N, C-alpha and C positions, 0 to 999 in steps of 0.2 A: 443535530449532529450525532453520529454514531461512531463509537470507537471500538476497534477490534485489535487483537495482537496477531501479528503475522511473523513468519520466518522466511527470510530471503538469503539462504545460506549457500547459494551457488550462482554462477553467472547466468546459466540457462534459466534459473528460476526468476532472476531479476528481469531478464528480457521478456519472458512470457507474462510476468506480472504487469509490466508496463504496457505490453500489447493488450492485455485483458482490460485494464482500467481506462485506457484511452478510448475504448468503445463507448464509455459513459460520458455524458456532458456535465458532470459534476466536478467539484473541487475535492481533491484528495491530498492530505498532508501526512507525511511520515514524521513521527516524533521520537527522537532518540536522545535522552538526557535533556540538554538545553537546546538542542538543534531541532529546527522545524524546516523541512524541505518539501517542495512540490513532489508528490509521489509519481507524477508523470515524467519526471526528469531522471533519465538513466544516470547522467553524470552526478546529479545530486544524491541519488541512492548510493552510488559507489563511494561517496564521501563519508558515509555513515559506518559505524561498527556493525557489520552484518553477522557477527558471531553470536549476537544476542537477539532475542525477540524485539520487534519494533512495534510501536503503537501506530495504527493507521486511523486517522480521523477522516470520516466520510461526511462531507457537508451536504446533506440531503435530508429532506423532510419526509418524502414518500418514496415508494419503489425500492426500499432498502433490501427487500428479499431477493430481487434480481441481482443486485450487486453482491450480496453475501453468497449467493449461489456461484457466481463467477469467481469469488475469492476463496472458496472452500479449499483448494489445493495449497493455499498459503497460510491459512489460519491455523492457530495453535489450539 
């Protein structure tokens, strides 16, 4: 598992983030405080406090570089 910090501070950013990660066949979790939600769920993302950076857990053993390249616009 790989963890990175991301920022989703606008509605358009949330939409494009979900579109980008749904292209991958792996599990992604967003962690904000004690809440853990599926990162592919737009409704779940909007239930979080988006004013602060959020931890993204990527459940993958290999091909991390392809995912990190796709996530560059959101990473802090």
